[in-house]
VOTI-23793 format. One record per residue: x, y, z of N, C-alpha, C, O in turn. Coordinates in pm, whole numbers, plus 50000, padded with zeros to 5 digits. Atoms other than C-alpha are relative to their C-alpha. Example, Ala and Ser with C-alpha at 12.3 -4.5 7.8 and 13.67 -1.06 7.14 Angstrom:
500894988150000512304955050780500905012050000501945011850066499184988149994513674989450714499235010950073499745022050090
END
This chain:
500864988350000500005000050000500905012350000501855013250078499284987350005501325034349908499425009750102498295008150148500464989949904501065064050139498775007349947497865010650024501154993150057498635080849900498724991750018497664997150047501145008949979496325050549922499604999850147498415000050181500274999849856496655050150301499185012450036498175011350105500704987649964495575086650328498635000949933497705006749989501335000350063492735081450078499054991850085497914995850107500845008449915491405053250295499655007150130498495006750174500264992649876491775074150612498965011049976498015012450053500934989050030489985103750450498624994849966497625000650009501305005750036487225081950305499254995350124498044997350136500665005849882486535065150638499695010350107498615009950167500174990949887486975093650883499795014649962499515022950049500094986050043486795125550675501405006250002502235002550084498664994450017489775146650571500535006650127501685004250165499534992949880489995168450882500164990650119501184991050188499975008949884489185141651140501104989549985501714985650085498955010150019491605116550984501355005650039502184998450096498724993849963494485140951030500115001750152501194999950209500014998649855493475147551390500244986450066501014985450161499785013549947493265110151459501454995749982502044989650072498625003950027496675105251300500975006250101501995000150136499134993249904498185130151544499764995750143500674996450226500355001749859496365119651860499624985950043499824982450160500495013349960494965084151854501174990350014501914988049918498925009649975497375059152011499494985949972498464981750025500385013550038497205024351861500774990150088501984988750076499375009349906497874998452131500764988849930501854985149973499375011050073498704971051881501365003849940502164995149906498734995250056501574992651753500865006550109501655015550080499194994949891503094999652092499605013750049500445021650093500554987149957500855029152176500585011849922500745022849975499584989450089502155049251882498785006249933497774999449912501034994050084499985074151698500244995449856501284989549826499845003350142499435068951326501255006949946502085000549880498844992650050501985096151249501304994050052502264992549976498795005949942504535080951487500294986349941501454983049914499825013450057503985045851351500555000849858501454993349822499514998450137504485057250992501435005350000502265001149920498644994549989507555077251093500984989150045502154989350005499175011249953508905045951267500114988849897500654978149926499915009250113508595028050931499114987750009499384977549947501015010550009505605006351009499375001149861499225012149808500604999950133504024996350680498625006650006497865004350101501314993450000500995017750586498844990250014497874993250083501085010049990498844986350545499844995250145498724993850194500045004349861499764974750897499355010750088498545007650176500564988949922498905009051039498515001449971497715003350062501404998950038495635010450844499174989150067498124992050124500765011049941494494976150964499925001350152498884998250211500034997849855495454984151324499035011250035498295010250134500934988949977493555016951304498564995349982497694998950061501345005250023490514999151160499534991550118498384992450160500355008449886490584973951444499685008750122498705006150192500234990949887490845001851703498685007549988497975009350087501164991250021488055022351551498734992449961497694998549939501185008050030485694993551474499495001349857498295000649833500404999250141485704997751097499594986049954500354976549970500465013350042483624969050953500834994549884501355002249803499175006350104485394944150725499665004449858500555005549773500374996150137483414955050420500535013749960500465017449843499454986850033485024989650444501525000550012502115011350003498545000149988488644978650489500715004349872501845009249877499414995950128489294985250120499525013649955499845017949844500484986650034487585019050124498694999749924498054989349908501254998650074484655031949928500144993849862501214993949802500015004950137483675015549604500035012149907499185021149916499874989250096484805038649327499534994749866500074984949815500505005150128482795034649007501075000849892501885010149888499075000350111484775025348700499555010349898498385010649859500344990150104484915053848451500044993449864501014986749828500035005650135483875043648107500815009049908500835021249924499234992550099486095054047820499025005049894498444997049821500984994650096483945077747609500344996449855499454996349769499615003650137485935067747298499454986549960499294983749841500515013350029484565032447329498504999949982497954989949935501464999550011480925043547335499545002549863498335003149838
END
């Protein structure tokens, strides 16, 4: 998982402003009581941080991959 994907998932699930606040303040016990920002800075993999955050915040399994984004049709093919 790339960092851009990690932040898209955070923003989709928690909202852009709240996700940044959570990243600075929410301590994830499974990662040694590090915040999201601290865990990423300590080189934890973004996927590991995302899954730990989801477990902490009770994100249901069907939303672990984020929102369904509709496939854009290529207008040239129509």
